[in-house]
TILUM-821829 format. One line per 10 residues: number of its first residue (from 1); their letters; for each residue y, x, z of N, C-alpha, C. Coordinates in steps of 0.05 Angstrom, whole numbers. Layout:
<rs>
NUM> A> Y/X/Z/Y/X/Z/Y/X/Z; ...
</rs>
This chain:
<rs>
1> XXXXXXXXXX> 148/-468/-710/167/-461/-689/154/-465/-662; 158/-446/-644/146/-448/-618/168/-458/-598; 161/-479/-584/179/-488/-563/170/-476/-537; 189/-474/-518/182/-462/-492/194/-478/-470; 183/-475/-446/195/-486/-423/196/-465/-401; 201/-473/-376/204/-454/-355/178/-442/-345; 155/-453/-354/130/-443/-344/122/-418/-358; 118/-395/-344/113/-370/-358/85/-369/-371; 84/-355/-393/59/-352/-408/56/-322/-416; 32/-315/-424/28/-288/-434/45/-282/-458
11> XXXXXXXXXX> 47/-302/-477/64/-299/-500/93/-295/-492; 102/-310/-472/129/-307/-462/135/-279/-451; 116/-268/-437/119/-240/-427/124/-221/-450; 108/-223/-471/110/-205/-494/138/-209/-507; 146/-234/-511/172/-238/-525/195/-228/-508; 193/-229/-482/214/-218/-465/218/-189/-470; 196/-173/-472/199/-144/-477/208/-140/-505; 198/-155/-524/206/-152/-552/236/-155/-556; 248/-175/-542/276/-180/-545/292/-157/-533; 281/-144/-513/296/-123/-498/293/-95/-512
21> XXXXXXXXXX> 270/-89/-522/265/-62/-533/246/-64/-557; 255/-75/-579/237/-79/-603/226/-53/-614; 242/-31/-612/234/-6/-625/220/13/-606; 215/4/-581/200/21/-562/170/21/-569; 157/43/-563/129/45/-569/113/26/-551; 95/10/-562/81/-11/-547/52/-4/-544; 37/1/-565/8/4/-564/0/29/-579; -20/43/-567/-30/68/-579/-61/66/-579; -73/71/-602/-102/70/-605/-115/95/-593; -141/93/-587/-156/117/-579/-155/138/-602
31> XXXXXXXXXX> -153/163/-595/-151/183/-616/-178/188/-629; -200/178/-617/-226/180/-630/-234/153/-643; -214/136/-649/-220/111/-662/-234/114/-688; -228/134/-705/-243/137/-730/-273/140/-726; -281/153/-704/-310/155/-699/-321/129/-688; -306/116/-671/-316/91/-658/-318/68/-678; -297/64/-694/-297/41/-712/-295/47/-741; -290/73/-748/-287/80/-777/-259/74/-787; -240/67/-769/-213/61/-777/-193/81/-766; -171/84/-779/-150/103/-770/-137/93/-745
41> XXXXXXXXXX> -130/112/-727/-116/104/-702/-88/96/-709; -77/77/-694/-50/66/-699/-33/69/-674; -7/71/-679/14/71/-658/35/51/-667; 39/30/-650/56/8/-657/79/5/-638; 103/0/-649/125/-8/-632/122/-38/-626; 139/-48/-609/138/-77/-602/144/-94/-627; 163/-85/-644/169/-99/-668/146/-99/-687; 133/-76/-691/109/-75/-708/86/-92/-697; 82/-91/-671/61/-107/-659/68/-137/-663; 93/-144/-661/101/-172/-664/95/-182/-693
51> XXXXXXXXXX> 100/-165/-713/94/-173/-740/64/-177/-744; 48/-159/-733/19/-161/-735/9/-186/-720; 20/-192/-697/12/-216/-682/19/-241/-697; 42/-242/-710/50/-265/-726/32/-269/-750; 24/-247/-763/6/-249/-786/-21/-260/-778; -32/-249/-756/-58/-259/-746/-56/-288/-737; -35/-295/-723/-31/-322/-714/-29/-342/-738; -14/-334/-759/-13/-351/-782/-40/-355/-795; -56/-333/-796/-83/-336/-807/-100/-356/-792; -99/-354/-765/-114/-373/-749/-106/-402/-755
61> XXXXXXXXXX> -79/-406/-758/-70/-433/-763/-78/-442/-791; -74/-424/-811/-82/-430/-839/-111/-436/-841; -128/-424/-823/-156/-428/-825/-165/-455/-813; -146/-471/-804/-152/-497/-794/-160/-499/-765; -155/-478/-750/-162/-479/-721/-141/-496/-706; -148/-518/-695/-128/-535/-681/-119/-522/-655; -95/-530/-647/-85/-521/-621/-104/-528/-599; -106/-510/-579/-123/-513/-556/-153/-511/-562; -160/-502/-586/-188/-496/-591/-194/-467/-583; -220/-461/-581/-229/-435/-570/-235/-416/-593
71> XXXXXXXXXX> -225/-392/-590/-231/-370/-608/-244/-347/-592; -267/-338/-600/-282/-318/-586/-275/-290/-597; -271/-271/-579/-263/-244/-587/-285/-224/-578; -295/-209/-597/-317/-190/-592/-308/-163/-604; -290/-149/-589/-277/-125/-600/-277/-103/-580; -274/-78/-590/-272/-55/-572/-244/-52/-560; -240/-32/-543/-215/-28/-530/-196/-13/-548; -186/-27/-569/-168/-16/-588/-144/-35/-591; -124/-28/-607/-101/-45/-610/-108/-72/-621; -129/-74/-637/-137/-99/-649/-144/-120/-627
81> XXXXXXXXXX> -155/-111/-605/-162/-129/-583/-136/-142/-572; -116/-125/-565/-92/-135/-554/-77/-153/-573; -75/-144/-599/-61/-160/-619/-74/-187/-622; -101/-188/-622/-115/-213/-627/-111/-233/-604; -112/-223/-579/-107/-240/-556/-79/-253/-558; -59/-236/-563/-32/-246/-565/-28/-265/-589; -42/-259/-611/-40/-276/-635/-52/-303/-629; -75/-303/-616/-88/-328/-609/-70/-346/-591; -57/-334/-572/-39/-349/-554/-15/-358/-570; -5/-342/-589/18/-352/-605/10/-375/-622
91> XXXXXXXXXX> -15/-377/-630/-25/-400/-646/-33/-423/-628; -31/-420/-602/-38/-442/-584/-68/-444/-579; -83/-422/-582/-112/-422/-579/-120/-411/-552; -145/-416/-544/-157/-406/-519/-176/-384/-526; -174/-361/-513/-190/-338/-519/-215/-337/-502; -238/-335/-515/-263/-330/-500/-270/-300/-502; -272/-286/-480/-277/-258/-480/-307/-252/-481; -316/-239/-502/-344/-233/-505/-349/-203/-500; -363/-196/-479/-368/-167/-473/-381/-153/-497; -372/-129/-502/-381/-114/-525/-411/-110/-526
101> XXXXXXXXXX> -423/-105/-503/-452/-98/-503/-471/-121/-500; -460/-146/-502/-478/-168/-501/-497/-169/-525; -521/-179/-520/-540/-183/-541/-534/-210/-555; -548/-215/-577/-543/-240/-592/-548/-265/-576; -568/-264/-558/-575/-287/-542/-551/-296/-525; -538/-276/-511/-515/-283/-494/-491/-292/-511; -487/-280/-534/-465/-288/-551/-469/-317/-560; -493/-324/-567/-498/-352/-576/-494/-372/-554; -504/-365/-530/-500/-383/-507/-470/-387/-501; -455/-365/-502/-426/-367/-496/-412/-383/-517
111> XXXXXXXXXX> -418/-380/-542/-405/-395/-563/-411/-425/-561; -436/-431/-555/-444/-459/-553/-432/-471/-527; -432/-456/-505/-422/-466/-480/-392/-474/-482; -377/-458/-497/-348/-462/-498/-339/-479/-522; -358/-485/-540/-350/-499/-564/-331/-484/-582; -334/-457/-583/-316/-440/-598/-315/-448/-627; -291/-447/-639/-288/-454/-667/-287/-429/-685; -282/-406/-673/-280/-382/-690/-289/-358/-673; -296/-336/-688/-304/-311/-676/-288/-288/-690; -278/-269/-674/-265/-245/-685/-281/-221/-675
121> XXXXXXXXXX> -288/-204/-694/-304/-180/-687/-294/-156/-703; -309/-134/-699/-304/-109/-713/-329/-103/-730; -325/-91/-753/-348/-86/-770/-369/-69/-756; -361/-46/-744/-379/-29/-730/-365/-18/-705; -381/-15/-684/-371/-2/-659/-392/18/-650; -384/43/-650/-403/65/-642/-429/63/-657; -427/58/-683/-451/58/-700/-467/32/-701; -460/13/-684/-474/-13/-683/-460/-33/-701; -475/-47/-718/-463/-67/-736/-457/-92/-721; -432/-94/-711/-424/-118/-696/-417/-141/-714
131> XXXXXXXXXX> -411/-136/-739/-405/-158/-758/-430/-175/-762; -453/-162/-767/-478/-177/-770/-486/-191/-744; -481/-178/-722/-487/-190/-696/-471/-216/-692; -446/-215/-698/-429/-239/-696/-437/-261/-715; -443/-253/-740/-451/-273/-760/-477/-287/-751; -496/-272/-741/-522/-284/-732/-518/-302/-709; -501/-294/-690/-495/-312/-667/-480/-337/-676; -461/-334/-694/-446/-357/-704/-463/-377/-719; -484/-366/-732/-502/-384/-746/-517/-403/-728; -520/-395/-702/-534/-411/-683/-515/-428/-666
141> XXXXXXXXXX> -489/-426/-671/-470/-442/-656/-458/-463/-675; -463/-488/-669/-456/-509/-688/-426/-513/-690; -411/-504/-669/-382/-509/-669/-366/-489/-686; -378/-466/-692/-364/-445/-707/-357/-454/-735; -331/-450/-742/-322/-457/-769/-310/-433/-783; -304/-412/-769/-291/-389/-781/-299/-364/-767; -307/-343/-783/-315/-317/-772/-298/-296/-787; -285/-279/-772/-268/-259/-785/-270/-233/-770; -262/-211/-784/-266/-185/-771/-248/-164/-782; -246/-142/-767/-231/-119/-776/-251/-98/-786
151> XXXXXXXXXX> -243/-81/-805/-260/-60/-814/-271/-64/-842; -286/-45/-852/-297/-46/-879/-325/-57/-880; -334/-63/-904/-361/-72/-909/-369/-97/-892; -350/-116/-890/-356/-140/-876/-376/-157/-892; -394/-171/-879/-414/-187/-893/-401/-211/-908; -415/-221/-927/-405/-243/-942/-400/-267/-924; -377/-280/-927/-370/-303/-911/-352/-296/-887; -347/-270/-882/-330/-262/-860/-303/-254/-871; -282/-267/-862/-255/-261/-871/-245/-234/-860; -230/-219/-877/-220/-193/-870/-193/-196/-857
161> XXXXXXXXXX> -190/-187/-832/-165/-188/-818/-147/-164/-826; -159/-143/-836/-143/-121/-847/-127/-131/-871; -140/-148/-888/-126/-160/-911/-104/-178/-901; -109/-193/-880/-89/-211/-868/-64/-195/-860; -68/-172/-846/-46/-156/-837/-31/-144/-861; -45/-138/-883/-32/-126/-906/-17/-147/-923; -26/-173/-921/-14/-194/-937/-8/-218/-918; 12/-215/-901/17/-235/-880/28/-261/-891; 22/-283/-877/33/-309/-882/54/-314/-860; 72/-332/-866/93/-339/-847/88/-366/-834
171> XXXXXXXXXX> 64/-376/-834/57/-402/-823/61/-401/-792; 73/-422/-782/75/-426/-753/70/-456/-747; 68/-463/-722/67/-491/-715/81/-495/-688; 91/-519/-685/106/-526/-661/87/-534/-639; 90/-522/-616/76/-531/-592/91/-520/-568; 86/-531/-545/100/-523/-520/84/-502/-506; 98/-479/-501/85/-458/-486/85/-466/-456; 62/-472/-446/60/-482/-419/40/-464/-403; 49/-451/-382/32/-434/-367/9/-447/-353; 10/-474/-351/-11/-489/-338/-35/-495/-357
181> XXXXXXXXXX> -31/-488/-382/-53/-493/-402/-73/-470/-401; -97/-476/-410/-118/-456/-410/-111/-433/-429; -116/-408/-421/-110/-385/-436/-134/-369/-444; -153/-365/-425/-177/-349/-431/-201/-361/-417; -224/-354/-428/-250/-360/-415/-265/-334/-413; -274/-328/-389/-292/-305/-386/-319/-315/-376; -338/-298/-373/-365/-307/-368/-377/-291/-344; -390/-305/-327/-402/-293/-303/-431/-301/-300; -446/-285/-285/-473/-291/-278/-475/-293/-248; -484/-315/-238/-488/-319/-210/-517/-327/-204
191> XXXXXXXXXX> -523/-330/-179/-550/-338/-172/-558/-365/-184; -537/-382/-190/-541/-408/-202/-542/-406/-232; -539/-382/-244/-541/-380/-273/-514/-372/-286; -514/-375/-312/-491/-367/-329/-468/-387/-326; -444/-376/-322/-420/-393/-319/-398/-385/-337; -385/-405/-349/-360/-400/-364/-337/-405/-344; -318/-386/-342/-296/-388/-323/-270/-389/-337; -258/-413/-340/-232/-415/-354/-209/-409/-335; -188/-398/-346/-163/-393/-331/-139/-400/-347; -118/-409/-333/-93/-415/-346/-76/-389/-348
201> XXXXXXXXXX> -54/-391/-363/-35/-369/-364/-26/-361/-336; -21/-381/-319/-11/-375/-292/-33/-361/-276; -58/-368/-279/-80/-353/-266/-80/-324/-274; -77/-319/-301/-77/-292/-311/-54/-276/-300; -30/-288/-301/-6/-274/-291/-9/-268/-261; -20/-286/-246/-25/-281/-217/-43/-257/-213; -64/-255/-229/-82/-232/-227/-68/-206/-235; -52/-208/-256/-37/-184/-264/-17/-175/-244; -3/-195/-232/17/-188/-211/3/-175/-186; -21/-185/-179/-35/-174/-156/-40/-144/-160
211> XXXXXXXXXX> -48/-137/-184/-53/-108/-190/-27/-93/-193; -8/-104/-208/17/-90/-214/33/-85/-188; 36/-105/-171/53/-101/-148/40/-83/-127; 13/-87/-123/0/-70/-103/-1/-41/-111; -4/-35/-136/-5/-7/-145/22/6/-147; 43/-10/-145/70/1/-145/77/16/-171; 67/5/-193/74/17/-219/103/11/-225; 117/31/-234/146/28/-241/149/13/-267; 173/3/-272/179/-9/-298/178/13/-320; 169/5/-344/169/24/-366/149/46/-364
221> XXXXXXXXXX> 124/42/-353/105/64/-350/92/71/-377; 80/95/-378/63/103/-400/34/100/-389; 21/78/-395/-5/71/-384/-28/80/-402; -50/86/-390/-75/91/-404/-96/73/-392; -109/56/-408/-131/39/-398/-157/48/-410; -176/56/-393/-203/63/-402/-223/44/-390; -215/20/-386/-233/-1/-375/-235/-23/-395; -260/-31/-402/-264/-51/-422/-249/-77/-415; -233/-88/-434/-216/-111/-427/-230/-138/-430; -256/-138/-434/-271/-163/-440/-279/-178/-415
231> XXXXXXXXXX> -262/-178/-394/-267/-192/-369/-240/-199/-357; -240/-216/-337/-215/-223/-324/-201/-198/-313; -216/-181/-299/-205/-157/-287/-195/-138/-309; -212/-134/-330/-204/-116/-351/-179/-124/-365; -176/-151/-369/-152/-161/-384/-127/-160/-366; -130/-167/-341/-106/-167/-324/-96/-139/-318; -115/-120/-314/-107/-93/-306/-96/-77/-330; -100/-87/-354/-90/-72/-378/-68/-89/-391; -75/-111/-405/-55/-127/-419/-33/-138/-401; -41/-150/-379/-21/-163/-362/-3/-143/-347
241> XXXXXXXXXX> -15/-121/-337/1/-101/-323/21/-88/-343; 11/-84/-368/29/-73/-389/52/-92/-395; 47/-117/-397/68/-136/-403/87/-140/-380; 77/-139/-356/94/-142/-332/112/-117/-328; 101/-94/-335/116/-69/-331/134/-62/-355; 126/-72/-379/143/-67/-402/143/-39/-412; 121/-25/-411/120/3/-421/103/6/-445; 88/28/-446/70/34/-469/41/34/-459; 24/22/-474/-4/20/-467/-21/36/-486; -33/58/-476/-52/74/-492/-80/64/-484
251> XXXXXXXXXX> -98/64/-504/-125/53/-500/-146/74/-505; -167/72/-489/-190/91/-493/-215/75/-492; -231/77/-514/-257/64/-515/-277/80/-498; -286/69/-475/-303/84/-456/-328/95/-469; -336/121/-465/-321/141/-451/-327/168/-462; -307/184/-467/-310/212/-476/-290/228/-459; -300/244/-440/-283/257/-420/-262/275/-433; -271/292/-452/-252/310/-465/-230/295/-480; -238/275/-496/-219/260/-511/-200/245/-492; -211/234/-471/-195/220/-451/-173/237/-440
261> XXXXXXXXXX> -180/261/-430/-160/279/-419/-139/287/-440; -149/293/-464/-131/301/-486/-110/279/-491; -119/254/-493/-101/232/-499/-82/227/-476; -91/228/-451/-73/224/-428/-50/244/-429; -56/269/-436/-35/289/-437/-18/286/-462; -31/281/-485/-15/278/-510/4/254/-508; -4/233/-495/12/209/-494/30/208/-469; 30/230/-454/47/233/-430/43/210/-410; 18/202/-406/12/179/-389/17/186/-359; 30/167/-346/35/170/-317/19/151/-300
271> XXXXXXXXXX> 5/131/-313/-11/111/-299/-37/108/-313; -59/109/-297/-86/107/-308/-99/81/-297; -113/67/-314/-129/44/-306/-158/51/-314; -175/57/-294/-201/68/-300/-222/57/-280; -248/59/-287/-268/53/-267/-264/71/-243; -268/61/-219/-262/76/-194/-278/102/-193; -303/101/-202/-320/125/-201/-307/147/-218; -295/140/-240/-281/160/-257/-257/170/-242; -242/153/-229/-218/162/-214/-226/183/-193; -247/178/-178/-256/197/-158/-265/223/-170
281> XXXXXXXXXX> -278/221/-193/-287/246/-207/-263/262/-215; -242/249/-225/-218/263/-234/-205/277/-210; -205/264/-187/-194/277/-163/-210/301/-155; -236/300/-157/-253/322/-150/-249/346/-169; -242/340/-194/-239/361/-215/-210/368/-220; -193/368/-199/-166/378/-200/-149/361/-219; -146/335/-211/-129/317/-227/-101/328/-230; -87/337/-209/-59/347/-212/-57/370/-232; -77/387/-233/-76/410/-252/-83/402/-280; -102/384/-284/-112/376/-310/-95/354/-323
291> XXXXXXXXXX> -85/336/-306/-69/313/-316/-43/313/-300; -25/332/-304/-2/336/-286/18/313/-286; 19/296/-307/40/275/-308/31/249/-294; 5/248/-286/-5/223/-275/5/219/-246; 17/196/-241/27/190/-214/13/166/-201; 1/148/-217/-12/124/-206/-39/122/-219; -59/117/-203/-86/112/-213/-95/85/-202; -103/67/-219/-114/41/-212/-144/42/-216; -160/43/-195/-189/46/-196/-202/20/-192; -217/10/-212/-231/-16/-210/-260/-12/-201
301> XXXXXXXXXX> -267/-26/-180/-293/-24/-168/-310/-48/-175; -329/-44/-193/-348/-66/-198/-368/-70/-175; -370/-50/-159/-388/-51/-135/-370/-48/-110; -356/-69/-102/-336/-66/-80/-349/-59/-53; -375/-63/-51/-388/-56/-26/-389/-26/-22; -383/-10/-42/-384/19/-40/-357/31/-32; -336/15/-31/-309/27/-26/-307/39/2; -317/25/23/-313/34/50/-325/62/54; -346/69/40/-360/95/43/-352/115/22; -332/108/6/-324/126/-16/-309/150/-6
311> XXXXXXXXXX> -308/172/-21/-294/196/-13/-264/192/-9; -252/209/7/-223/208/11/-209/216/-14; -187/203/-20/-171/210/-44/-154/235/-37; -157/256/-53/-144/281/-47/-124/291/-67; -119/275/-88/-101/284/-109/-72/282/-99; -59/305/-97/-32/306/-86/-12/293/-106; 8/278/-95/29/266/-111/19/244/-130; -5/234/-126/-16/213/-142/-28/192/-124; -21/167/-128/-32/146/-111/-57/134/-124; -75/124/-107/-99/110/-116/-98/81/-105
321> XXXXXXXXXX> -101/62/-122/-103/34/-113/-131/24/-119; -146/17/-99/-173/6/-102/-171/-23/-109; -183/-31/-132/-184/-59/-140/-212/-69/-136; -215/-88/-117/-241/-99/-111/-247/-121/-131; -269/-119/-146/-277/-138/-166/-301/-154/-156; -301/-180/-160/-323/-197/-152/-332/-214/-176; -344/-200/-195/-352/-213/-220/-327/-224/-233; -329/-249/-242/-306/-263/-254/-292/-281/-234; -301/-281/-209/-289/-300/-189/-261/-292/-182; -255/-267/-180/-228/-258/-172/-227/-229/-164
331> XXXXXXXXXX> -204/-220/-155/-201/-192/-147/-179/-191/-126; -177/-168/-113/-153/-161/-97/-151/-131/-96; -127/-121/-90/-123/-92/-90/-113/-82/-63; -117/-56/-58/-108/-44/-33/-102/-15/-39; -76/-7/-38/-68/20/-44/-74/38/-20; -86/61/-25/-92/80/-3/-67/93/7; -68/99/33/-45/112/46/-45/142/44; -29/154/60/-26/184/59/-51/198/67; -68/185/83/-93/199/91/-115/197/70; -110/182/49/-130/181/27/-154/164/32
341> XXXXXXXXXX> -155/151/55/-178/134/62/-174/106/51; -196/91/45/-192/64/37/-177/47/57; -158/31/48/-142/15/66/-159/-7/79; -154/-13/105/-169/-34/118/-162/-61/106; -182/-78/104/-179/-105/93/-183/-125/115; -163/-142/119/-164/-162/140/-169/-189/127; -183/-207/140/-187/-234/128/-161/-249/130; -160/-270/113/-136/-287/112/-119/-281/88; -95/-294/87/-77/-289/64/-68/-260/62; -65/-250/38/-55/-223/34/-35/-224/12
351> XXXXXXXXXX> -14/-209/16/8/-208/-4/4/-185/-23; 23/-184/-42/23/-161/-61/53/-152/-63; 58/-128/-53/40/-109/-40/32/-117/-12; 9/-106/-3/-2/-114/23/15/-105/47; 28/-81/44/41/-69/67/71/-78/70; 79/-98/54/106/-108/55/106/-135/68; 119/-138/90/120/-164/104/135/-184/87; 124/-208/85/137/-230/71/133/-229/41; 116/-211/31/111/-210/2/95/-234/-7; 97/-240/-33/84/-264/-44/54/-263/-39
361> XXXXXXXXXX> 43/-285/-31/14/-286/-26/-1/-284/-52; -18/-264/-54/-34/-260/-79/-61/-274/-77; -71/-279/-53/-97/-292/-49/-105/-293/-20; -129/-301/-15/-139/-303/12/-168/-297/13; -177/-281/33/-205/-275/37/-215/-289/62; -240/-296/62/-252/-309/86/-282/-303/87; -293/-307/110/-322/-305/113/-333/-333/113; -352/-338/94/-363/-365/92/-384/-369/114; -393/-394/118/-414/-399/138/-440/-384/132; -444/-376/106/-468/-361/98/-466/-332/105
371> XXXXXXXXXX> -443/-323/114/-439/-294/119/-432/-279/93; -420/-293/74/-412/-280/49/-382/-282/47; -371/-268/27/-342/-267/23/-333/-290/6; -313/-304/15/-301/-326/-1/-273/-318/-10; -264/-328/-34/-238/-322/-44/-224/-348/-51; -198/-349/-47/-182/-371/-58/-154/-360/-63; -138/-375/-79/-111/-366/-85/-104/-372/-113; -81/-363/-123/-70/-371/-149/-86/-361/-173; -102/-341/-170/-118/-331/-193/-146/-342/-193; -155/-356/-172/-183/-364/-169/-186/-393/-180
381> XXXXXXXXXX> -205/-397/-198/-211/-423/-209/-235/-434/-195; -230/-449/-174/-251/-459/-157/-270/-478/-171; -260/-494/-189/-276/-514/-203/-298/-501/-219; -293/-478/-230/-313/-464/-247/-338/-456/-232; -336/-454/-205/-358/-445/-189/-369/-468/-171; -360/-492/-176/-369/-514/-160/-399/-519/-164; -412/-526/-142/-441/-531/-144/-445/-558/-159; -467/-560/-175/-472/-585/-188/-479/-607/-168; -471/-631/-176/-476/-654/-158/-506/-660/-158; -520/-659/-135/-549/-664/-135/-556/-693/-142
391> XXXXXXXXXX> -577/-696/-157/-587/-723/-163/-600/-735/-139; -596/-760/-134/-608/-772/-110/-596/-799/-104; -598/-806/-79/-588/-832/-70/-558/-833/-71; -546/-850/-88/-517/-851/-90/-504/-863/-66; -519/-874/-48/-507/-886/-24/-501/-865/-3; -512/-841/-7/-507/-819/12/-481/-805/2; -461/-803/19/-436/-791/10/-440/-761/4; -428/-752/-18/-429/-724/-25/-412/-707/-6; -420/-683/-1/-404/-666/16/-377/-660/3; -356/-656/19/-330/-651/7/-330/-625/-9
401> XXXXXXXXXX> -315/-624/-31/-315/-599/-47/-303/-576/-32; -314/-552/-37/-303/-528/-24/-276/-521/-35; -259/-510/-18/-233/-501/-28/-232/-470/-32; -255/-458/-36/-257/-430/-41/-281/-425/-60; -282/-400/-71/-305/-392/-87/-321/-372/-70; -347/-378/-68/-365/-360/-54/-373/-338/-73; -364/-313/-68/-371/-291/-86/-400/-282/-83; -414/-291/-62/-442/-284/-56/-445/-255/-47; -423/-241/-43/-424/-214/-31/-427/-216/-1; -447/-204/11/-450/-204/40/-426/-190/53
411> XXXXXXXXXX> -416/-202/74/-392/-191/87/-394/-196/117; -379/-179/133/-378/-183/162/-351/-173/172; -345/-180/197/-320/-171/209/-327/-151/231; -311/-130/233/-314/-111/254/-304/-123/280; -321/-123/301/-314/-137/326/-290/-124/340; -286/-98/336/-264/-85/350/-237/-88/335; -237/-83/309/-212/-83/294/-207/-108/278; -228/-125/274/-224/-149/258/-224/-143/228; -230/-118/221/-230/-110/192/-254/-122/178; -249/-130/153/-270/-142/137/-285/-120/122
421> XXXXXXXXXX> -312/-121/123/-329/-102/109/-347/-118/90; -348/-109/65/-367/-120/45/-391/-102/46; -414/-114/51/-438/-98/57/-459/-97/36; -460/-117/18/-482/-118/-2/-474/-136/-25; -484/-130/-49/-478/-147/-72/-494/-173/-71; -489/-191/-89/-503/-217/-89/-533/-213/-92; -549/-228/-78/-578/-227/-79/-587/-238/-106; -606/-223/-119/-617/-233/-144/-601/-226/-168; -579/-211/-164/-561/-203/-187/-562/-173/-189; -565/-162/-213/-564/-134/-217/-541/-127/-236
431> XXXXXXXXXX> -523/-110/-227/-500/-101/-244/-509/-76/-259; -508/-78/-285/-517/-56/-303/-495/-49/-322; -483/-25/-320/-462/-17/-338/-439/-36/-338; -433/-49/-316/-411/-67/-314/-418/-96/-322; -443/-101/-329/-452/-127/-337/-472/-137/-316; -470/-163/-310/-487/-174/-289/-511/-189/-302; -535/-184/-291/-559/-196/-300/-574/-209/-276; -588/-230/-282/-607/-240/-262/-630/-220/-260; -638/-213/-236/-660/-194/-232/-686/-204/-246; -690/-230/-246/-714/-241/-258/-714/-236/-288
441> XXXXXXXXXX> -691/-235/-301/-689/-229/-329/-697/-201/-335; -688/-182/-318/-696/-154/-321/-726/-151/-318; -738/-165/-300/-767/-164/-296/-781/-174/-321; -771/-195/-332/-783/-206/-356/-781/-186/-380; -758/-174/-382/-755/-154/-404/-774/-130/-400; -777/-122/-374/-796/-100/-369/-824/-108/-376; -832/-133/-370/-859/-142/-377/-863/-142/-407; -842/-148/-422/-845/-149/-451/-848/-121/-464; -840/-101/-448/-842/-73/-459/-872/-65/-461; -889/-78/-447/-918/-71/-448/-928/-56/-424
451> XXXXXXXXXX> -954/-53/-423/-967/-40/-401/-958/-11/-398; -953/-3/-374/-945/24/-368/-916/30/-374; -901/9/-382/-872/13/-388/-856/7/-363; -831/15/-364/-813/11/-341/-785/6/-352; -772/-15/-341/-744/-20/-347/-730/-21/-320; -711/-4/-316/-698/-1/-290/-669/4/-293; -654/1/-271/-626/8/-271/-622/35/-256; -611/54/-270/-607/80/-259/-577/84/-252; -572/99/-230/-544/102/-222/-528/116/-244; -503/108/-247/-485/120/-266/-458/122/-253
461> XXXXXXXXXX> -445/145/-254/-421/150/-238/-397/134/-250; -399/126/-275/-376/112/-287/-380/82/-286; -404/73/-291/-408/44/-294/-424/32/-271; -432/48/-252/-448/37/-230/-477/40/-235; -487/28/-257/-515/31/-265/-516/30/-295; -538/40/-306/-543/36/-335/-573/28/-337; -578/12/-356/-605/2/-360/-622/21/-376; -645/28/-366/-662/48/-380/-690/37/-382; -702/42/-405/-730/33/-409/-747/58/-414; -771/58/-402/-790/80/-406/-816/69/-416
471> XXXXXXXXXX> -825/79/-438/-850/70/-449/-866/95/-458; -890/90/-468/-907/113/-478/-893/127/-501; -878/112/-517/-863/125/-538/-838/109/-543; -817/123/-552/-792/110/-557/-793/88/-578; -809/92/-598/-811/72/-619/-820/45/-609; -841/45/-591/-850/20/-580/-829/7/-563; -815/23/-547/-794/12/-530/-772/-1/-547; -764/13/-568/-743/3/-585/-752/-23/-599; -777/-24/-607/-788/-47/-620/-788/-71/-601; -797/-67/-576/-798/-89/-557/-769/-98/-550
481> XXXXXXXXXX> -751/-79/-547/-724/-86/-540/-711/-102/-563; -717/-94/-587/-707/-109/-610/-717/-138/-611; -742/-141/-603/-754/-168/-602/-739/-185/-582; -729/-173/-561/-714/-187/-541/-685/-192/-549; -677/-181/-571/-649/-184/-580/-629/-167/-564; -638/-146/-552/-620/-129/-536/-604/-111/-554; -578/-109/-549/-561/-90/-563/-571/-62/-555; -576/-44/-575/-586/-17/-568/-567/-1/-552; -540/-7/-553/-521/8/-537/-525/3/-507; -537/-20/-501/-540/-28/-473/-563/-14/-460
491> XXXXXXXXXX> -583/-6/-476/-608/4/-465/-615/31/-476; -623/49/-459/-633/75/-467/-663/76/-463; -678/78/-485/-707/80/-482/-713/110/-482; -728/119/-462/-731/148/-459/-759/155/-448; -767/179/-453/-791/190/-441/-785/197/-412; -806/204/-398/-803/209/-370/-786/234/-366; -760/230/-357/-742/252/-353/-732/250/-324; -738/270/-307/-731/268/-279/-701/267/-274; -684/277/-292/-655/278/-288/-641/258/-305; -655/236/-312/-643/216/-330/-618/203/-319
501> XX> -615/203/-293/-592/189/-281/-567/206/-280; -569/231/-287/-546/249/-286/-528/246/-310
</rs>
């Protein structure tokens, strides 16, 4: 039995909608899911989703996972991801979000860093054997006690969650649903290295509200999310906005343009959650004509320094909300006005929505003494980014802790208007396909490819950049990349092609 109090939780948001509209359509799989995972696409009502969540939650409890332990999720953007997150919270567990394209080395570090007790994965994603990847990473993590997965042909020792859904248990356990408890852990790369960033339910809800209120999404929307949910921004802009709005969430595993447009129209979607570059491309390609039911677009910018110079939004009768992402540190949103230009950002506290006086403060922006952007507010976990205490003379008092997170993005204020401009990404960090790497790591990987080889980040209109390797032959590049443990989906080894970035 689950006890509750007045502190809101993600589980509480789901149960609120379930009580109000159990037979309403809740989750819709990508229509190309059979190709992506080998499994049939599913459409679930809130009542059906609740039964699946209870079955998965019971399995986690029956497997001996204690309350407040960490369960790592390594899944694509399908209904299984959303069900597993909600099931983990119903069982009183903390979810660690593992990006789909991580190599085994990052998976192992993340599992060991968080002391994860279990891993949930998919047998295959886009032809890559993720079940074996998870098993190999789990073998190097001493804390792992349980590995489970969706799909067919799971390796020996991996529990089948499809079997769990087909043969559910009714096991529950009593615990207090408290929004102040840890809910998720995401992972960031900063100049100081790899960081695990924990957040409470309240932190998550604050992030979801910042997106939901600024974008002016109505209650009961038909949403489509084509943004990977394995990050704070991805989770809040899809799962949390869906639960706050109480509508239907369609999912798209990035990215197939024709399939995407077909599903948006088939599912009568009126709200899109997509990478900002995709949003602008849709506007260029006659969004009102091709996707006539869409009224709200939430565009997520992994490279927020590009927003000020981005094209004017021209899609009639459709709003665009720019969501500024700063790794896992935090986010804020700004809906564009009638002129279609990016909204001006002023330093200091900002509400959600921004243009409504007296609205609830969603966060605060500031310029740090280093000339970089700082964030603070209800979604920002300052302790996760605190600098390590230097070793030295204990008689020298330590400097007071900062009350903000330094995003390391260069920023300045316009002397005339006071508007805040983000001018450059963090030094020494390269964003590739939505994943952040230390530049020195990329250089090391390039060196391992051999003489005459090249590993570089090429522009990509959807993900910002993609990682590409060039060698004398593809076989040698693949061999070297395999030695490094790189997931082949992350890297394209190619011969010299002048238009490779298109």
